[in-house]
Every structure is written in structure tokens, then in C-alpha cells.
C-alpha positions as CSV (number, residue, x, y, z in Angstrom):
1,M,33.5,-39.6,-8.5
2,E,31.3,-37.6,-10.9
3,R,33.1,-36.4,-14.1
4,L,34.5,-32.9,-13.8
5,Y,34.5,-30.1,-16.3
6,N,32.5,-32.0,-19.0
7,D,31.7,-28.7,-20.6
8,M,35.4,-27.7,-21.1
9,S,36.6,-27.1,-24.6
10,H,39.8,-28.8,-25.8
11,E,41.7,-25.6,-25.3
12,E,40.4,-25.1,-21.8
13,M,41.3,-28.7,-20.9
14,Y,44.8,-28.2,-22.3
15,E,45.2,-25.1,-20.2
16,L,44.1,-27.0,-17.1
17,L,46.5,-29.9,-17.7
18,E,49.4,-27.5,-18.4
19,T,48.6,-25.5,-15.2
20,L,48.6,-28.7,-13.2
21,H,51.8,-29.8,-14.9
22,D,53.5,-26.6,-13.9
23,K,52.3,-27.0,-10.3
24,F,53.6,-30.5,-9.8
25,N,56.5,-31.1,-12.2
26,N,59.2,-29.4,-10.3
27,E,61.9,-30.3,-7.8
28,S,59.6,-30.1,-4.8
29,F,57.9,-33.3,-6.2
30,I,61.1,-35.3,-5.7
31,E,61.6,-35.7,-2.0
32,A,58.3,-37.6,-1.2
33,D,58.4,-39.7,-4.4
34,P,60.2,-42.9,-5.2
35,I,62.2,-41.0,-7.8
36,S,64.1,-39.5,-4.9
37,V,66.0,-42.8,-4.7
38,P,67.8,-42.6,-8.1
39,H,68.2,-38.8,-7.4
40,S,70.5,-39.8,-4.6
41,F,73.1,-40.9,-7.2
42,T,75.0,-39.2,-10.0
43,A,76.4,-42.1,-12.2
44,D,74.1,-43.4,-14.9
45,G,74.5,-47.0,-13.9
46,D,73.5,-46.3,-10.3
47,I,70.5,-44.2,-11.4
48,E,69.3,-47.0,-13.8
49,I,69.6,-49.8,-11.2
50,S,68.2,-47.8,-8.2
51,G,65.4,-46.5,-10.4
52,L,64.4,-50.0,-11.5
53,L,64.4,-51.3,-8.0
54,A,62.6,-48.3,-6.5
55,S,59.9,-48.4,-9.2
56,T,59.5,-52.2,-8.8
57,I,58.3,-51.7,-5.2
58,A,56.3,-48.6,-5.9
59,W,52.8,-49.5,-4.8
60,G,51.0,-48.5,-1.6
61,N,52.2,-45.8,0.8
62,R,54.7,-43.4,-0.9
63,K,56.6,-42.7,2.4
64,A,57.0,-46.5,3.0
65,I,58.1,-47.0,-0.6
66,V,60.8,-44.4,-0.3
67,Q,62.1,-45.7,3.0
68,S,62.2,-49.3,1.8
69,A,63.9,-48.3,-1.5
70,H,66.6,-46.4,0.4
71,R,67.0,-49.5,2.6
72,M,67.5,-51.6,-0.6
73,M,70.4,-49.3,-1.5
74,R,72.0,-49.7,1.9
75,Y,71.9,-53.5,1.4
76,M,73.9,-52.8,-1.7
77,D,76.4,-50.6,0.1
78,N,74.9,-47.5,-1.6
79,A,76.7,-48.6,-4.7
80,P,74.0,-50.4,-6.7
81,F,75.9,-50.7,-10.1
82,D,79.1,-52.0,-8.5
83,F,77.0,-54.4,-6.4
84,V,75.0,-55.8,-9.3
85,V,78.1,-56.3,-11.5
86,N,80.6,-57.5,-8.9
87,A,78.9,-58.9,-5.8
88,S,79.9,-62.4,-4.8
89,D,77.4,-65.1,-4.2
90,S,77.8,-64.7,-0.5
91,E,77.2,-61.0,-0.7
92,I,74.1,-61.5,-2.8
93,S,72.8,-64.1,-0.3
94,N,72.9,-61.3,2.3
95,L,69.9,-59.8,0.6
96,S,67.8,-62.6,1.8
97,T,66.7,-60.7,4.9
98,Y,65.2,-57.8,2.9
99,V,61.4,-57.5,2.7
100,H,59.0,-54.9,1.4
101,R,55.4,-56.1,1.5
102,T,55.4,-59.1,-0.9
103,F,58.8,-58.3,-2.4
104,N,61.1,-60.5,-0.4
105,G,64.8,-61.2,-0.1
106,E,64.7,-64.0,-2.7
107,D,63.0,-61.7,-5.1
108,F,65.7,-59.1,-4.4
109,Q,68.5,-61.7,-5.2
110,D,66.7,-62.7,-8.4
111,F,66.4,-59.1,-9.5
112,V,70.2,-58.5,-8.9
113,R,71.1,-61.6,-11.0
114,A,68.7,-60.5,-13.7
115,M,70.1,-57.0,-13.9
116,R,73.6,-58.4,-14.0
117,H,72.5,-60.6,-16.9
118,I,71.1,-57.6,-18.8
119,I,74.2,-55.5,-18.1
120,L,76.7,-58.1,-19.1
121,K,74.9,-58.9,-22.3
122,W,73.8,-55.4,-23.4
123,G,76.2,-53.1,-21.5
124,S,73.5,-51.4,-19.5
125,I,69.8,-51.5,-18.8
126,G,69.5,-48.3,-20.9
127,A,71.3,-49.9,-23.8
128,F,68.8,-52.8,-23.9
129,F,65.9,-50.4,-24.1
130,E,67.5,-48.1,-26.6
131,E,68.6,-50.8,-28.9
132,R,65.4,-52.8,-28.8
133,Y,63.4,-49.6,-29.4
134,A,65.6,-48.8,-32.4
135,E,64.7,-52.2,-33.7
136,H,61.0,-52.1,-33.1
137,K,60.0,-48.4,-32.7
138,D,57.3,-49.6,-30.3
139,I,57.6,-49.5,-26.5
140,R,55.0,-52.2,-26.2
141,T,57.2,-54.7,-27.9
142,V,60.2,-53.6,-25.9
143,L,58.4,-54.1,-22.6
144,S,57.5,-57.6,-23.7
145,E,61.1,-58.4,-24.7
146,F,62.5,-56.8,-21.5
147,R,60.4,-59.1,-19.3
148,R,61.5,-62.2,-21.2
149,E,65.1,-61.2,-21.1
150,F,65.0,-60.3,-17.5
151,H,63.6,-63.7,-16.6
152,A,66.0,-65.6,-18.9
153,V,68.3,-66.5,-16.0
154,P,67.3,-69.0,-13.3
155,H,64.9,-67.4,-10.8
156,N,62.1,-68.2,-8.4
157,S,58.7,-68.0,-9.9
158,H,57.5,-65.6,-7.2
159,S,59.8,-62.9,-8.5
160,E,57.9,-62.8,-11.8
161,K,54.9,-61.2,-10.1
162,H,57.0,-58.1,-9.5
163,M,57.4,-57.4,-13.2
164,S,54.0,-57.0,-14.9
165,S,53.4,-58.7,-18.3
166,I,52.1,-56.6,-21.1
167,D,51.5,-59.8,-23.0
168,K,48.9,-60.6,-20.4
169,G,47.3,-57.2,-20.7
170,A,48.7,-55.7,-17.5
171,A,48.9,-51.9,-17.1
172,C,52.7,-52.2,-16.4
173,K,52.4,-49.0,-14.3
174,R,55.8,-49.4,-12.6
175,L,57.7,-50.1,-15.8
176,C,56.0,-47.2,-17.5
177,M,56.9,-45.0,-14.6
178,Y,60.5,-46.2,-14.8
179,L,60.6,-45.4,-18.5
180,R,59.2,-41.9,-17.8
181,W,62.0,-41.3,-15.3
182,M,64.7,-42.5,-17.7
183,V,63.4,-41.1,-21.0
184,R,61.6,-37.8,-20.3
185,R,63.8,-34.7,-20.5
186,D,62.9,-31.1,-19.7
187,D,64.3,-28.3,-17.6
188,R,62.3,-29.2,-14.4
189,G,64.9,-31.4,-12.7
190,V,62.6,-34.3,-11.9
191,D,63.0,-36.9,-14.7
192,F,66.5,-37.9,-15.8
193,G,66.3,-38.1,-19.6
194,L,69.2,-40.6,-19.8
195,W,67.9,-42.6,-22.7
196,Q,67.9,-40.1,-25.4
197,R,67.5,-42.5,-28.3
198,I,63.9,-43.1,-27.2
199,P,61.6,-40.2,-28.0
200,M,59.2,-39.0,-25.3
201,S,56.4,-39.4,-27.8
202,A,56.9,-43.2,-27.5
203,L,56.1,-43.3,-23.8
204,Y,52.8,-44.6,-22.2
205,M,51.1,-43.2,-19.1
206,P,51.9,-44.9,-15.8
207,L,48.3,-45.9,-14.8
208,D,47.5,-46.2,-11.1
209,I,44.5,-45.5,-8.9
210,H,45.2,-41.8,-9.0
211,T,45.8,-41.2,-12.7
212,G,42.9,-43.6,-13.6
213,R,40.5,-41.8,-11.2
214,M,41.4,-38.4,-12.4
215,G,41.5,-39.4,-16.1
216,R,37.9,-40.6,-15.8
217,S,36.8,-37.6,-13.8
218,L,38.2,-35.2,-16.4
219,G,36.5,-37.2,-19.2
220,L,39.9,-38.3,-20.7
221,L,39.1,-42.0,-20.1
222,N,36.1,-44.2,-20.4
223,R,37.3,-47.7,-19.8
224,K,36.7,-48.9,-16.2
225,Q,39.4,-51.5,-15.8
226,N,43.0,-50.5,-15.0
227,D,44.7,-52.6,-17.7
228,W,46.9,-52.0,-20.8
229,K,43.9,-51.1,-23.0
230,T,43.1,-48.4,-20.5
231,V,46.8,-47.2,-20.6
232,D,46.5,-47.0,-24.4
233,E,43.2,-45.1,-24.2
234,L,44.5,-42.6,-21.7
235,T,47.8,-42.0,-23.5
236,T,45.9,-41.5,-26.8
237,S,43.7,-38.9,-25.1
238,L,46.8,-37.1,-23.8
239,R,48.6,-37.2,-27.1
240,S,45.8,-34.9,-28.4
241,F,47.2,-32.2,-26.0
242,N,50.9,-32.9,-26.6
243,I,51.8,-35.4,-29.2
244,D,55.5,-35.1,-28.5
245,D,55.3,-35.6,-24.7
246,P,52.0,-37.0,-23.6
247,V,53.4,-38.4,-20.4
248,R,54.1,-34.9,-19.1
249,Y,50.5,-35.0,-17.9
250,D,51.3,-37.8,-15.5
251,Y,52.2,-35.0,-13.1
252,S,48.9,-33.3,-13.7
253,L,46.7,-36.4,-13.0
254,F,48.8,-38.0,-10.3
255,G,49.5,-34.7,-8.5
256,V,45.8,-33.9,-8.3
257,G,45.0,-37.4,-7.3
258,I,47.3,-37.6,-4.3
259,T,46.4,-34.1,-3.1
260,H,42.7,-34.6,-3.6
261,M,42.6,-31.1,-5.0
262,F,39.3,-31.7,-6.8
263,D,37.5,-33.7,-4.1
């Protein structure tokens, strides 16, 4: 796609991004998005676990993702925190029949055991992220540590492909999206804002085909690959419009991308 609005001033681009943010960052966004899965719960532990699982399988058709993620919750008796902490070995083995694209039942079992490990050691998934961020003040380091801690328990090697490695230069789109859900806080009712010890300014853009395409079309991004260097470049560009909350523009770019508004 040819770049759009190359002659826009910084202020005009800001106004466009804010207008698009207002259009898409509202409760009407929830139903068709994987974030609807954690929105079906009220307890923090359930939100954290369902959010991590829903974001983990968030690639491809959004409708299929949402359906499959809700099916994951039914496998866990719609009580994900209780299941992760208390399920017996036989109950965990019942997850073996689950499949969503390349995420299979063995992967599901490994993720449950890994989340149990995190919760028993740190108290909650959120406590891990908040405490490690307090130590490092850098989400990039925390993402690296989280993946290592997550895979510290015995697991099948196949499950590792479902958690991208920032150390290998991956864009880590699903983890960045999960962090957006858990950290961002505003009055729009979409993101949860549970992890208040992490500032929104520390977040990085969830980079996918939509946000990458629109970022390049709007002249916010030059790099062609969709890797971590591209995430860094796009997030840096967006910080020039809102240094305290650059990831607010995920809605602007993703929303336009999925609706093909500018095509």
C-alpha cells in the first residue's frame, strides 16, 4: 500500500490518531476481540489467566480465536484460577483433547503447569511482572525473564513456540497485547489496568499485520520486517504523540487495519 498522508504535519497526524483512538477504543470493541474472554470474569486471577491463554492463541481469524478461547475456559470449568492452582493430574490430563490450530492439548497442559509455577512462586502472574519491572524498569528485560521462568518447569518443546522470544528478536505481539490489556488504564472500559505498578509509558506496541501495515502507510514506520526492532521503531514514533501512553494508538492502527477504512 502506498503511504498515506505524507504531507501531514505532526499536529495533524496527532489529531488523526486521536480521532481513530476515540472511534475504536470503546466497549463496542470488546465483543469481537479476544479481550472479550477475560471480560467474562471479574476476579483478578481469572482475568490474568484467561487473558494470557486468550492472547496466546490470538493469531488468525478473530471470531475463531474468541470461540476457541471460550472453549479453553469451559475445559477449565469456567474457573481458570481455581483450575490452574488446584486441578489434579487427571483433571489436567483432560485438556489433552483441546486443539486450536497448532496449539494442542499437550501445550495447554504445559501452560497450566507453567502458570501454576508462576503463581505458587510469585503469588500471581501480575506480581511477577510488577516485581520484575520494579527491579529492571524495562519491559524488554521482563519479557525475557518471564519466558525463562514460564519454561522453568518440565514441558514439551513444542509449547515453547507459543511464547515468542524477545531474546531471538521476535515481535512478541501476543505478550505485548496481553500487557496492554493488564497495564493500560483509562475510562473506556476495554483494557483492565490491573497492574498499576507498571506505567503505561513502559509498554510496547503489539505488532501484527494490521498495525505494521498501517504504521508504514502513515509514515510512522520504515522497517519492513515484523520483528522486535520494528516494534521499537513504531513505539518510538508513537511516543512522540503521547509519551505517557503510546500504546493507546494500537486501537487507531489495528482498528483501521481490520476495517480497511483507508483501502
